[in-house]
N, C-alpha and C positions, 0 to 999 in steps of 0.2 A: 670348514668346508666339508660337508658330509658327502663325500664321493664314494660310490659303491666299491666294495672289495674287487669286484670283477673289472671295473674300470682301472683301478690302480694296477692290477695284474696286467691288463692290456697295455697300459702306459709303459710298464717295465719291459714287457715283451717287445714293444716297439722301439726301445732305446737300448741297444746293445752296450754294455758297460765299457767294453774295450773301445768301441767307436767314440763314445762320449768322452772318456778320459783322454783318448789320443788327441782330441782337439786342443788340449791344454798341456798335456804331459807327453814327452817323447818316450814311447814305450818300445822295448826290444823283447822279442819272444825268446824265452829260455825254457825248453821243455814244454810243459802244459801251461805255464804262466807267462805273463808279460811283466817286465820290470822297468822301472824308471826312477828318476829323482822325485822324492815326495814333494808335492806342492804345498804341504802344510807345515813343513819345517825345513830349515837349511841343512843340506847335506851334500857331500861330494861323491859319495858312493851309493848307487841305487839300493834302496831297501823297501821300495814301494811296489807291492805286488798286486796284479789284477788277474783274477781267475775267470775265464770266460764261461766255463761250464757251470760254475756256481753263481755267476753274475755278481761277484763281490770284489772289494778291494781291501787290502790290509797293508799298513806300513809297519815294518818290524823295527823301525827306528823310533817313532813317536807314539805308536799304538793306535793311530786313527784307523778306522775301518768302517765298512758298511756296504750298502748297495748303491745302485745308480741314483736313487732319490737322495740318499744321505750325502753322496758326493756333491751333487748339485747344490744342496742346502748349504754345505760347508764352503765349497769353493766359490760360490757366487753370493754367499751371505744372504740366502733367501729363507723365508719361512716355508713350512711344509706345503701349504697350498700354493705358494708362489713357485716352488720347485716343480710341483705336479703340473701347474699351468705351463711352465716353460717346456717340460718334457712332452706334454700333450700336444702343444703347438708344433713341436719338432717332429712328432710322429703323426701329425694331421688327425688327432683324436679330439673330438668335441667334448668339452666338460660342461655338464649341466649344473648350474649353481643351485644349491638347496635353498629353501625358504629361510632357514636359519642363517646361512652365510649371506644371503641377500640383506637380511635385517642388520646383520653385523656390519656389512659394507655401508649400508645407509647411515648407521650411527657414526661410522668413521668419517663419512662425507660431511656430516653435521659438524664434527669436531674440526675438520679442516676449514670449513666455512667460518666457523666461530673465530679461529685464529686469524684468518684473513681480515675479518671485521675488526678484531682487536688491534691488528697492525695498522689498519686505516685510522682507527680512533687515536692511537698513539701518535701517528704521523701528523694528523690534523692538529693535535694538541701542540706539537712542536712548532708548526707553522704559525700558531697563534701566541707563541711565547718567545719574543725577540731576545729576552735576556738568556734563555736557554740556548738559543741558536748562537748567541755571542760566545757562550761558554764553549760550544763545539768549534767555533771558528778559532778561538784561542788555543784549542787543542790541535789546530792545524787542519781541520776538516773543511772541505768545500761543499757548496750546495749540491754539486753533482754527486759527490760521495755520499752525502746524507740521503739523497734520493735513491741512488743505486742500492745502498744497503738497507733502505727503508727505515732509517733511524727515527725514533719517536720520543715522546715524553709522557710519563705517567703523572697525572696531576696530584697535587698534595691534598687528596680527598679520600675519604673512606670508601666511597661506593660509586664513583663516577663511571668506571668501566662496567661495573655490575648493572647499573641502571641502563647504560647504553645497550648492552647486550640483551637484557631482558626486554627492552623496547623493540628489539629486532626479533623477538619471539624465541630466543634461546632459553632453555630451562635452567633454573638456578642450579639444580643438581649436576647438570652437564658443565656449567661454568666452573663449579668447584672441582669436578672430576678432572677437568683439563688444567687445573692449577692456576686459573686466572683469578680465582677468588678463594678465600679461606674461611672455614667455619670454626669459631672458637667453642670453648667448652659449654657456653650458654646457648649455643645454637645461632649466634649472631654471624652473619655472612658479610665479609668486607673484601675489598680489592687486595690482591696479593702484592701488587706493585704500586708504590706511592712515592711521588716526588723523586723520580729517578729517570735517567736517560735510558731509553729502551733500545735493545738490539734484537730484532727478529732473527730467529734461527730457522734456516731453510734446510730441507733435505735435498739430495742430489737432483731431484726432479723439480726443485724450485717451489715446493709447497711450504708454507709457514707451519712449523710443527712445535715451536716453543719460543720463549723469550729469555733474554738475559737483561738485567737491569743494574745500572751503576749509579752510585750516589755522586754528588758533585762537590762534596766536602770530605772531611776526614772521619765521618761517622761510620760505624760498623753495622752489618757487614758491608764491605766495599761493593761486592757483587751479590746479587740475589738472582737465582736462576729458576726456571720452571722445574717442578718436580717430575718424576716419572709419570707418564700419562699413557692412555691407550695409543697415542700416535707419536710419543716421544720417549726414546730410551737413550739416555745420555751417552753410554759407551758404544753406541752403534752408529753415531753420526759425526761428521766433521764440519765445523763451522766454515762457511765460505766455499765448500766444495762445489756447489752449484755455479758460483761465479768463476771459479778456477777452470772448471770444465768448459764453460761457455766462452771465456775470454782469453784463454791461454793455449798456445800451440806447443808449449814446452812438453817434453817427455818426462819431466821431473816435477816433483811437488816439494814445497817447503812447508814444514809443519812448525807452527809457533804455539805459544800457550794461550794467549788471550784474544778477545775481540779486537782491541785497539791495535795489537801487533799485526793482525791479519788485515785490518782496514787500512792502516798506514802504509804497509808495503804495497797493497793493491793500488792505493791512490798514487804512490810514487811510480807506478808503472810496472811493478813486479806482480803479475797477475796469478802466477802459479803457486798461490799460498793458501793454506788452510789452518784452522786452529782446533785444538783437541778439547774445546769446550770446558777448559779449566779443570779437567780430570786427568789422572794418570792414563797414559795411552793404553788402550785395550787391544786384545787380539783382533777383535772385529774391526776396529779402526785401522789396525795394521793391514788387514786384508783389503779394506777399502783402498788404502794407499797403494798396495801392490797391484790392485786391479787397474788403477788409472795412471800409474807412473812406473817408469823403468828404474828411476833412482829417486830416493827421498833424502832431503836435507833436513836435519832436525836443528831448529834454532830456538832453543829455550833461553830464558833469562840467565844472566851471568851470576846471579846470587846462588847461595848454597842449595836452596830448594829447587831452583831451576836446574842446577847441575845434577842433583840426585834424580830428578825427573828425567833428565837426559839419559843417564845410565840405565834406568828402568826401561825407558822407551827403546833404547838401542837393543837391549836383550830381547824385547818382544818383537821388534822388527826383524832381528836376525833369525829368531825362531820361526818366523813366518816366511823366511827366504827373501826378504826385501834388501836390495842393495842400498846402503845408507851411509851418509857422511854427516859430520857434525860441524856446524857453523860456530866459530868461536867469536862471540860478542865481547868487546872490551868490558872489563869489570865495571860494575855500577850502572850498566845500561841494559835495556831490553831492546828487541828489534824496533819497537815503536820509537823509543828515544833516539836510537842510532840513525835510522833512516831520515828522521826529521832534522837531526843536527849535521849529519855527514852526507846525506843524499843517496840517490839510487846507485850511482856508479860505485860508491864506496861499499855499499852493501853487496853489490855484485862481485866486487873484489874479494869480500869475505867468502862468498860462495866458491870462488876460484881457488881459495886457499883452505877450503873445508877439509877436515881430517877424515880419512877413512876410519871405519869402526875400530880396527885394531890399533891404529896410531893414537886415536883418542884415548882408548883404554890404557895404552902404555903410558901416555902422558899423565893420565890421572893416577896411575900406579906410582909415579915419581913424586907426586905431591907430598910434602911433609918429610921427605927423605933426603939425607945428605949423601949423595953418591960419591963424595970424596972419602967417606968413612967406609971401613969394611962392613960394619953392621948395616949401613944404609944400602950398600950394593947387594949384600946377601938378601936383605928384605925385599929389595926391588926384584931381584932375580926370582925369588919364590913367588911373588905376585904375578910376574910376567909369564912364567911357564904355565900357569893355570889358563892364561889368555891364549897362549900359543897352542895348547892342546886342542883347541877348537878348530884349528886351521888345517888346510890340506897340506900335503908334503912340500910343495913348491913354496907356499907362503911361509911354512915353518922354517925352511932353509934360509929364506931372505931375512926374516925377522930374528932368527937365531944369531946370524952374523951381526945384525944391528945391536942386539942386546949384549953380545959378547964385547963389541967395541965400547959400548956405554959403561960396562961394569968391569971389564978386564978379566971376566970369568971365561974360561975356555968353552968353546962350543960343545965339546964332548961332555963336559961336566953339566952344562945346561941340558943337553940332550938326555943325560941319564936321569935328570929330575922329571922328565916328561913321561907321560904314560905311553908305553909301547913303542917309543921311538918313531921312526918314519915308516910309512907304508910303501909297499912296492906296487907297481902297476900290474895287476893280475887279471885273469879272465873274469868276466862278470859273474859267472856262477860261483866262483870261489870267493870273490869279494862280498857277494851277498851273504854267503854263509858265515863269513868272519866279521861281519858288521856287529857292533854292539847292539844286542837285541833288546827291544822294549819288553821287559818282563812283566807279565800280568801278576798282580798280587793274588795270593792263594785264596783270600776271601772273595775276590771278584770272580775268580773261576768257580768257586763254590756256589756263589749266588746265581751265576749263569746256569750252572748245572741244575740247581733246584728249580729254577723257572722252566727249564726244558722238561724236567720230570713232571712238573705241574701241568704244563701244556700237553704232555703225552697222556694225561688223564689219571694220574695216581690219586686214588682215594685217600691214602695216608697223607699225601702232601697237602691236600685240601684241609685236612683237620689239624695237621702238625704245624703248618707254616702260618705266620702272621706278618702283616705289613712291616711291623717294627723289627722283624728279624733281619731285614735287608738294610745294608748300610747306604748303598747308592740310591739317590732319589729316583734315577731313571728305572732302577729295578723295582722300587716301590710302586711306581706308576704302572709298570708292566704287570706286577703282581695284582694290583687292583683290577686291571683290565681282564686278566685271566680268571680271577675269582668271580667277576660279574658275568662272564660269558656263559650262555646257556644253549648255544646252537650246536649243530652237528660237529663231532670231534675233528673231522677232516678239514673243516673251515676255520679252525681256531688260528692257524698260522696267518692266513690272509686277514682275518678279523683284527688280530692284535696289530699287525703292520699298519692297517688303515687307521688305527687309533694312536699310533706313535707319531705325534705331530711335531715334537721337538727333536732337535738334532741328536742329543745324547740317547734318548729312548730309541730312536730309529736305528742308530748305530749299534746299540746294545742288542736289540732284537735280531738284527742281522747276524751278529756274533753268536747269539744263542741258537738260532735256527741252522746256521751253516757251519759253525766252527766247533760246537760242543758235541762230543760223542759220549753217550752214556754207556758205561760198562755193562756187560750182560750178566749181572749178579743181582742179588736181592735188593730191590729198589728201596725198601724200607730201611735197610741197613745203610745204604748209600745216603739217604736223606739225613739220618742221624749223624753220620760221619761228616757230611758237609756242614751241618749245623754246628758241630764241634769246632770246625775250622773257623767259621764265622764268629762264634762266641769267643774263641781264643784271640782273634784279632781285636774284638771289642774290649776284652780284658787287657790286652796290651795297650790299647789307647787309653783305657781308664788308669792303668798304671802310670803311663806318661803324664796324664793330667794330674794325678795325685802327687807325683814327684815335683811337678812344677808348682802346685799349690803349696806344698810343704816348704819349698825354697822361698817362696814369697812370704809365707808366714814367719819363717826364721829371720828373714831380713827385717821384718817389722817387730820382731821380738815377741810375737804372740806364741809363747811356748806351749801353753795348754792346748790351743787349737791345733798346733803343729803335731803334738803327740797323738791327738785323736785321729788325725789323718794318717799318721805313721802306723797306728794299729790296723787301720783299714788296709793300708798298703801291704802289711805283713800277711793279712788274711788273703788278699788278692794274689800275692806272690805264691802262697801255698797252692791256690787254685791253678795258677800258671804252671807250677812245678808238677802238677798231676797230668798235664796235657800230653 
């Protein structure tokens, strides 16, 4: 969306950052700033600061920061143009769509229509294949469920879908781009999905954006999914969310692993269920869950892979400030198996007995340990104190007593193992200052300073700096924008902001413009010093990589190669020693 810099400034001026953030975060004024609990990570003490005069926010706990546009992008999981549109509507500002944006939107409309037609094609195939419907009936599905979720079937043919879509005037290159067909090395194009049951994937607005496909025998891969496409990004969607939002009045959501888990629970009458599309839960998915639910139940398979995914998912949900509990499925079953064999009421009973995050982690910490032995109790205590360090003082006291009873280890001893003991209730200003602060890396600060110097018009910076000097990709993008800019010097700030379309670039540009102060000394010397800092970091990373490679070669007995890398490591360490 090519919106003018003037309009972007007008949108920011029409949306005071304190007013916007106050709609979702309870803020309290302390001095010049406003403080509250960060909406982007879990915390008990406010470390999230909003500055009205600079129109920026900064969390000193997790490091997130930016302006009002950045906040809306991250908090509402929106793209840059979507955030602008949201804020423009709020401020009654009209956005004029550029011809380029109009063409891009037209292309997306074609992709959505293509997916709808593909879904209709697959659904019609299923209606004409009684043996495939029988297979689904045997899996416990009803005709109503098949229609509701739009299940279909991909024929055992190389190009049936391809021919169908081409007959509807869709272009071959678009069909391939959307992952509905594949081109081999010889240029031959054929259907991606063949002889599989099809599960259409919808976004929360109910638009078909992708497909999952399952074999009906033991062949591999069991599931084949759409690749990343212009309208489908796997880690940003939740399967079944559109149905859960439409059909459930619950204030909670249950997240499961697979399509069948989601469909079976929904068919059983448990409508507030979504699936993570067969991937490890992402932060964006966690934010989606937080947006639509007050509490999340995680119900992954009982096998080892499912339990590992549960632990990873718990940490991501906790970091995003989601209230979460774990549903314990009996060993050897998944939610699909369980609800079919035991019924809806039994699954709801599992929800009633779901473990809070801390209890689940403590239970996992016990696994494989003999708490009757001293060694087992000590090992358990060491694991648990790491978990308890994440809690607030009241929770710590409750769980300390529980762990002490389980292990026979005195509470005072357990407390001494924990970092910093318990906190006191203190005034907000003091608590804010004593919070663990998110420390920015020296090389990140150096990169920001270099970009600000470049933006201020340093001729030496334009000749001295190169794209590859910067480690962060967002800084590389900002560097490219600054180097390409040829307009008036005073307009560079608004120009770069209008080009920072992704969340990280927008956040970093705000940090550069509002938080970076350049000392009043020789700028050329500063540039060289900042470059030394960045190069030192790169050398440290190279040292780490060399040491890892040497260890791997030693394990394999490749002595000659290991010695060659060791010589490189020695030379690199000499360089580091001179820093």
